[in-house]
FIBATOR-898689 format. One line per field, with one value per residue (C-alpha): residue number from 1; residue in one letter; chain; x, y, z negated. Coordinates in Angstrom, 3 decimals. Each point is the difference from the previous one (the first is absolute). Layout:
<sites>
i: NUM, ...
aa: A, ...
ch: A, ...
x: X, ...
y: Y, ...
z: Z, ...
</sites>
This chain:
<sites>
i: 1, 2, 3, 4, 5, 6, 7, 8, 9, 10, 11, 12, 13, 14, 15, 16, 17, 18, 19, 20, 21, 22, 23, 24, 25, 26, 27, 28, 29, 30, 31, 32, 33, 34, 35, 36, 37, 38, 39, 40, 41, 42, 43, 44, 45, 46, 47, 48, 49, 50, 51, 52, 53, 54, 55, 56, 57, 58, 59, 60, 61, 62, 63, 64, 65, 66, 67, 68, 69, 70, 71, 72, 73, 74, 75, 76, 77, 78, 79, 80, 81, 82, 83, 84, 85, 86, 87, 88, 89, 90, 91, 92, 93, 94, 95, 96, 97, 98, 99, 100, 101, 102, 103, 104, 105, 106, 107, 108, 109, 110, 111, 112, 113, 114, 115, 116, 117, 118, 119, 120, 121, 122, 123, 124, 125, 126, 127, 128, 129, 130, 131, 132, 133, 134, 135, 136, 137, 138, 139, 140, 141, 142, 143, 144, 145, 146, 147, 148, 149, 150, 151, 152, 153, 154, 155, 156, 157, 158, 159, 160, 161, 162, 163, 164, 165, 166, 167, 168, 169, 170, 171, 172, 173, 174, 175, 176, 177, 178, 179, 180, 181, 182, 183, 184, 185, 186, 187, 188, 189, 190, 191, 192, 193, 194, 195, 196, 197, 198, 199, 200, 201, 202, 203, 204, 205, 206, 207, 208, 209, 210, 211, 212, 213, 214, 215, 216, 217, 218, 219, 220, 221, 222, 223, 224, 225, 226, 227, 228, 229, 230, 231, 232, 233, 234, 235, 236, 237, 238, 239, 240, 241, 242, 243, 244, 245, 246, 247, 248, 249, 250, 251, 252, 253, 254, 255, 256, 257, 258, 259, 260, 261, 262, 263, 264, 265, 266, 267, 268, 269, 270, 271, 272, 273, 274, 275, 276, 277, 278, 279, 280, 281, 282, 283, 284, 285, 286, 287, 288, 289, 290, 291, 292, 293, 294, 295, 296, 297, 298, 299, 300, 301, 302, 303, 304, 305, 306, 307, 308, 309, 310, 311, 312, 313, 314, 315, 316, 317, 318, 319, 320, 321, 322, 323, 324, 325, 326, 327, 328, 329, 330
aa: M, S, A, I, G, L, R, T, P, V, A, P, A, S, G, L, R, G, P, V, R, V, L, L, R, Q, H, R, R, A, L, W, V, A, G, A, L, L, V, L, G, V, A, V, V, V, G, L, R, I, W, V, A, V, A, S, S, A, E, R, C, A, D, G, D, T, T, R, C, G, D, G, S, Y, L, P, T, Y, A, R, T, A, T, E, T, Y, L, A, D, G, G, S, A, V, L, L, L, A, G, L, I, G, V, F, V, A, G, P, L, I, A, R, E, L, E, S, G, T, F, R, L, A, W, A, Q, S, A, S, P, A, Q, W, L, A, A, R, L, A, L, P, A, A, L, A, T, A, G, M, T, V, L, V, L, V, Y, R, W, G, W, S, G, I, R, S, N, P, Q, A, S, G, L, S, W, F, Q, S, G, I, H, P, A, L, G, P, T, A, V, A, Y, A, L, L, A, V, A, V, G, A, L, C, A, V, V, V, R, R, T, V, L, S, M, S, L, T, A, L, V, L, G, T, V, I, L, G, F, G, K, R, R, Y, E, L, W, P, T, V, R, A, L, G, G, D, Y, P, S, G, D, A, W, Y, T, E, S, G, M, L, T, A, S, G, K, E, L, Y, W, K, D, C, I, L, A, G, S, P, E, S, F, T, G, C, L, R, N, R, G, G, I, T, G, F, V, D, Y, H, H, A, S, H, F, W, P, L, Q, L, V, E, T, G, I, L, L, V, L, A, A, A, A, V, A, L, A, F, R, V, L, R, R, R, H, G
ch: A, A, A, A, A, A, A, A, A, A, A, A, A, A, A, A, A, A, A, A, A, A, A, A, A, A, A, A, A, A, A, A, A, A, A, A, A, A, A, A, A, A, A, A, A, A, A, A, A, A, A, A, A, A, A, A, A, A, A, A, A, A, A, A, A, A, A, A, A, A, A, A, A, A, A, A, A, A, A, A, A, A, A, A, A, A, A, A, A, A, A, A, A, A, A, A, A, A, A, A, A, A, A, A, A, A, A, A, A, A, A, A, A, A, A, A, A, A, A, A, A, A, A, A, A, A, A, A, A, A, A, A, A, A, A, A, A, A, A, A, A, A, A, A, A, A, A, A, A, A, A, A, A, A, A, A, A, A, A, A, A, A, A, A, A, A, A, A, A, A, A, A, A, A, A, A, A, A, A, A, A, A, A, A, A, A, A, A, A, A, A, A, A, A, A, A, A, A, A, A, A, A, A, A, A, A, A, A, A, A, A, A, A, A, A, A, A, A, A, A, A, A, A, A, A, A, A, A, A, A, A, A, A, A, A, A, A, A, A, A, A, A, A, A, A, A, A, A, A, A, A, A, A, A, A, A, A, A, A, A, A, A, A, A, A, A, A, A, A, A, A, A, A, A, A, A, A, A, A, A, A, A, A, A, A, A, A, A, A, A, A, A, A, A, A, A, A, A, A, A, A, A, A, A, A, A, A, A, A, A, A, A, A, A, A, A, A, A, A, A, A, A, A, A, A, A, A, A, A, A
x: -79.422, -1.695, -0.821, 2.792, 2.411, -0.882, 0.813, 3.145, 1.453, -0.690, 3.000, 0.846, -0.715, 3.322, 2.064, -0.483, -4.410, -0.560, 2.511, -0.902, -3.662, 1.024, 1.429, -3.240, -1.907, 2.496, 0.519, -3.139, -0.037, 3.167, -0.923, -3.334, 2.238, 2.438, -3.104, -1.411, 3.401, 0.004, -3.519, 0.925, 3.016, -1.621, -2.807, 2.280, 1.577, -3.372, -1.524, 2.675, 0.190, -4.341, 0.771, 2.373, -2.677, -2.656, 1.722, 1.452, -3.017, 1.436, 3.230, 0.305, 3.135, 0.591, 3.257, -2.544, 0.276, -2.688, 1.078, -0.033, 2.503, 2.929, -0.058, 3.430, -1.867, -0.747, -2.860, -0.739, -3.366, 0.272, -1.007, 3.004, 2.894, -1.659, 0.157, 3.718, 0.847, -1.493, 0.708, 3.911, 0.121, -1.571, 3.486, 0.399, -3.092, 0.535, 3.438, -1.905, -2.259, 3.050, 1.031, -2.951, -0.010, 3.283, -1.061, -3.032, 1.657, 3.392, -2.469, -3.937, 0.757, 3.284, 1.967, -2.878, -1.080, 3.989, 0.185, -3.449, 0.660, -2.861, 2.035, 0.312, -3.895, 0.385, 3.142, -1.260, -3.058, 0.442, 2.518, 3.270, 2.465, 0.962, -4.033, -0.833, 2.381, -0.749, -3.838, 1.195, 2.026, -2.057, -3.534, 1.611, 1.830, -2.648, -2.490, 2.415, 1.075, -3.476, -0.971, 3.359, -0.813, -3.763, 1.687, 2.704, -2.264, -2.221, 2.379, 1.773, -3.441, -0.574, 3.694, 0.030, -3.608, 1.169, 3.757, -1.289, -0.529, 2.888, -0.174, -0.402, 2.993, 1.546, -0.974, 2.954, 0.937, 3.475, -1.388, 0.756, -3.612, -1.531, 2.806, -1.018, -3.857, 0.692, 0.827, 1.244, 1.985, -3.087, -0.797, 3.774, 0.538, -3.562, 1.708, 3.194, -1.725, -1.788, 3.693, 1.487, -3.038, 0.369, 3.875, -0.148, -2.938, 2.049, 2.959, -1.058, -3.264, -1.289, -2.702, 0.433, 3.536, -0.072, -2.325, 2.079, 2.932, -2.159, -0.755, 3.675, 0.963, -2.412, 0.963, 2.939, -0.716, -2.344, 2.061, 3.504, -2.313, -1.244, 3.330, 1.817, -2.462, 1.273, 3.087, -1.748, 0.001, 2.729, -0.888, 0.825, 1.950, -0.935, 3.257, -0.350, -3.218, -1.590, -2.211, -3.196, -3.513, -3.034, -0.052, 3.680, 1.783, 2.663, 2.429, 3.521, 1.258, 3.240, 2.515, 3.047, 3.218, 2.190, 1.502, -3.054, -0.553, -3.304, -0.886, -3.175, -2.293, -0.807, 3.997, -0.875, -3.125, 1.443, 0.905, -2.968, -2.569, 0.108, 1.742, 3.021, -0.261, 0.626, 2.891, 1.326, 0.251, 1.933, 2.500, 0.530, 0.715, -3.896, -0.234, -3.348, -3.038, -1.716, -2.969, -0.474, -3.658, -2.653, -2.033, -4.130, 0.666, 2.885, -3.085, -0.528, 3.726, -0.029, -3.153, 1.234, 2.907, -1.014, -2.594, 2.597, 1.812, -2.354, -1.501, 3.219, 0.179, -3.446, 1.177, 3.395, -2.245, -2.393, 2.764, 1.492, -3.125, -0.704, 3.631, -0.449, -3.256, 1.913, 2.751, -1.745, -3.070, 1.101
y: -49.024, 2.919, 3.554, 1.355, -2.097, 1.465, 3.468, 1.838, 2.371, 3.732, 1.774, 3.563, 2.578, 0.096, 3.046, 3.614, -0.194, -0.738, 2.526, 2.851, -0.743, 0.153, 3.369, 1.411, -0.999, 1.748, 2.802, 1.129, 3.451, 1.049, -1.353, 1.960, 2.940, -0.190, -0.696, 3.336, 1.469, -0.996, 0.764, 4.026, 0.421, -1.155, 2.251, 3.366, -0.654, -0.511, 2.841, 3.013, -1.467, 0.865, 3.496, 1.137, -0.669, 1.800, 2.906, 0.103, 1.736, 3.219, -0.326, 2.175, -1.198, -3.628, 0.372, 0.206, 3.579, 2.551, 2.597, 1.694, -2.019, 1.482, 2.743, -1.301, -1.238, -3.275, -0.956, -3.679, -1.349, -0.859, -3.617, -0.186, 1.750, -2.261, -3.477, 0.771, 0.612, -3.321, -1.888, 1.049, -2.023, -3.143, -1.553, 0.331, -0.986, -3.369, 0.140, 0.177, -2.537, -2.438, 0.598, -0.513, -3.523, -0.702, 1.021, -2.300, -2.934, 0.210, 0.857, -1.222, -2.979, -1.670, 1.641, -0.042, -3.741, -0.838, 2.494, -1.572, -3.669, -0.627, -0.538, -3.939, -0.684, 0.335, -1.880, -2.809, -0.445, -0.362, 2.882, -0.371, 3.004, 0.618, -0.081, 2.356, 2.662, -0.376, 0.226, 3.077, 1.571, -0.998, 1.473, 3.483, -0.227, -1.158, 2.859, 2.873, -1.113, 0.395, 3.118, 1.817, -0.809, 1.280, 3.353, 0.184, -0.052, 2.720, 1.910, 0.105, 0.762, 2.954, 1.579, -0.305, 1.825, 2.636, 0.129, 0.477, 3.537, 2.050, 2.218, -2.662, 0.243, -2.522, -3.073, -0.902, -4.065, 0.176, 1.647, -1.877, 0.454, -1.151, -2.690, -2.542, -0.482, 0.067, -3.530, -3.450, 1.723, 0.612, -4.036, -0.438, 2.105, -1.992, -3.054, 0.976, 0.743, -3.216, -1.311, 2.416, -0.574, -3.735, -0.072, 2.315, -2.033, -2.816, 1.091, 2.774, -2.315, 3.165, 1.839, 3.726, -0.408, -2.085, 2.978, 2.431, -1.462, -0.686, 3.705, 1.290, -2.353, 0.537, 3.685, 0.031, -2.011, 2.450, 3.375, -2.063, -0.486, 3.460, 1.572, -2.099, -0.931, 2.155, -2.382, -2.806, 0.333, 2.141, 3.599, 2.023, 2.677, 3.268, 2.688, 3.835, 0.870, -2.724, -0.814, -2.396, 1.223, -1.688, -1.950, -0.798, -0.932, 2.556, -2.093, 1.990, 3.283, 2.152, 0.610, -2.581, 1.636, -0.140, -3.620, -0.964, 0.453, 0.289, 3.055, -0.157, 3.362, -1.100, 0.427, 3.906, 0.201, 2.386, 2.583, 1.480, 0.888, -2.803, 2.235, 0.058, -3.897, 0.175, 2.215, -1.883, -3.566, 1.754, 1.541, -3.556, -0.519, -1.212, -0.014, -1.508, -0.736, -3.115, -1.959, -3.081, -1.190, -2.711, 0.156, -1.058, -2.851, -1.243, -0.535, -3.730, -0.888, 1.530, -1.636, -3.542, 0.185, 1.240, -2.581, -2.902, 1.297, 0.130, -3.612, -1.413, 1.496, -1.708, -3.286, 0.296, 1.129, -2.864, -2.749, 1.329, -0.074, -3.763, -0.488, 1.399, -1.736, -3.682, 0.545, 1.084, -2.215, -2.626
z: -47.686, -2.094, 1.382, -2.320, 1.538, 3.465, -1.192, 1.865, -2.280, 1.513, 0.651, -1.068, 2.442, 2.337, 1.093, -1.533, 0.570, -3.541, -1.509, 1.989, -0.531, -3.919, 1.158, 1.207, -2.339, -2.922, 2.044, 1.711, -1.920, 1.312, 3.625, 0.039, -1.322, 2.885, 2.279, -1.290, 0.729, 3.640, 0.761, -2.044, 2.273, 3.175, -1.200, -0.407, 3.631, 1.724, -1.703, 0.480, 3.739, -0.027, -2.135, 2.630, 2.524, -1.696, -0.583, 3.798, 0.488, -1.517, 2.364, 2.920, 1.628, 0.943, -2.297, -2.863, -0.807, -1.289, 1.195, 3.402, 2.548, 1.234, -2.585, -2.070, -3.043, -0.741, -2.761, -0.526, -1.770, -3.638, 0.822, 2.450, -2.141, -2.747, 2.159, 0.854, -3.481, -1.348, 3.104, -0.630, -3.000, 1.144, 0.269, -3.595, -0.797, 1.445, -2.016, -2.974, 0.921, 0.536, -3.065, -2.015, 1.982, -1.603, -3.128, -0.309, 1.054, -2.041, -3.225, -0.233, 2.940, -1.416, -3.151, -1.859, 0.468, -0.488, -3.105, -1.517, 0.663, 1.827, 3.084, -1.498, 0.370, 3.489, 0.646, -2.373, 2.857, 3.709, 0.581, -0.360, -0.633, 3.393, 1.116, -2.862, 1.196, 3.662, -1.007, -1.575, 2.959, 2.656, -0.789, -0.408, 2.632, 2.280, -1.455, 0.245, 3.708, 0.937, -2.144, 1.033, 3.632, -0.244, -1.645, 2.476, 3.182, -1.770, -1.098, 3.507, 1.574, -2.512, 0.516, 3.748, 0.342, -1.973, 1.492, 3.486, -1.280, 1.567, -3.092, -2.665, -2.561, -2.832, 1.972, 1.738, 0.801, -1.714, -3.315, -3.295, -0.877, 3.227, 1.581, -2.291, 0.946, 3.823, 0.462, -1.531, -2.308, -2.208, -0.184, -0.626, -3.082, -1.368, 0.562, -1.493, -3.249, -0.388, 0.513, -2.530, -2.724, 0.470, -0.701, -2.446, -1.961, -0.036, -1.117, -2.860, -1.118, -1.417, 1.059, -0.821, 0.734, 3.641, 0.963, -0.978, 1.601, 3.608, -0.090, -0.288, 2.174, 3.003, -0.871, 0.514, 3.085, 1.542, -0.670, 1.205, 3.350, -0.292, 0.246, 2.460, 2.367, 2.519, 0.150, 0.696, 3.967, 1.815, 0.383, 3.499, 0.441, 1.601, 0.899, 0.879, -0.864, 2.039, -2.733, 0.299, -0.091, -1.590, -2.711, -0.825, -3.508, -0.352, -2.276, 0.290, 1.842, 0.369, 2.246, 1.434, 0.105, 3.391, -1.868, -0.457, -3.490, -1.528, -2.032, -1.146, -0.931, -3.469, -1.176, 1.089, -2.225, -2.237, 3.216, -0.440, 3.361, 2.816, 2.062, -2.693, 0.229, 3.639, -0.972, -2.783, 2.220, 3.049, -3.178, -0.423, 3.532, 1.478, 3.412, 1.031, -1.945, -0.215, -1.620, -0.815, -0.098, 0.409, 3.179, -0.874, 2.095, -3.077, -1.948, 0.567, -0.343, -3.161, -1.340, 0.979, -1.307, -3.211, 0.043, 0.867, -2.961, -2.479, 0.856, -0.336, -3.321, -0.690, 0.794, -2.057, -2.620, 0.270, 0.325, -3.148, -1.807, 0.899, -1.250, -3.276, -0.690, 1.064, -1.909, -2.948, 0.310, 2.247
</sites>
């Protein structure tokens, strides 16, 4: 028997290893840019903390005051105020990064190949349509999860260090520019961006239009959660002026009538000064003041509920993307 007859055919690379390697080669420049953005984000937070530490030599009080302690005035260093300003937008930066991930997945990663027809080369070789799409979901999802996890950990370290100052302003945990970057919500937004980008790409199959639609969908989700985040967990109600101290998130306030009907401060905005607000509500039958709020202990329930909803939406988008691909290409 000849040597040729003894040869065993070499099977193509199984699983997603082959398609993933191809993706890494095709988009290595984008990966370098993403890595550079990650390093830049980490460097900014670390640099701000170092800046505050160096400038602390000019602080004369434990609360960061540069004037005489107890004189009734408070003047922090420029390093501290600038750091507070920059860190107050950390959550917005994370959401913007998630949006960029989704736009990249929708456009250059998937829709461009569907629009140009280059996907046929991969499907004619070792990768099935499902493997082809799975690779384009798995790689950005894994990289986005790792990158966002690093950013969240570094941002929490920077935020907590500055927030520990009792005079820090604009760094409350519930602010829309901060909350998304303090926990797993950031990772969930990134995964949703990957899923929405893939779904828009396989449905629209046009690069620019897919990218635009992805940005629109993600922007709508982000704005929706930003406005309704306080409804994700039940609030606590305080009555009669026994209002909480500390870092509480006030969501609603007003007065209760004798029958328990709620009258809100916003209904008396046109009444004028705060004193007239009280008079306005009392004239409408208000007796006891109330405040609805989220205690700082509600941070993790709010984070986890939002994360769960985002992951469910991401899973639904992925399932729908595979279904559309299967119906069109088998």
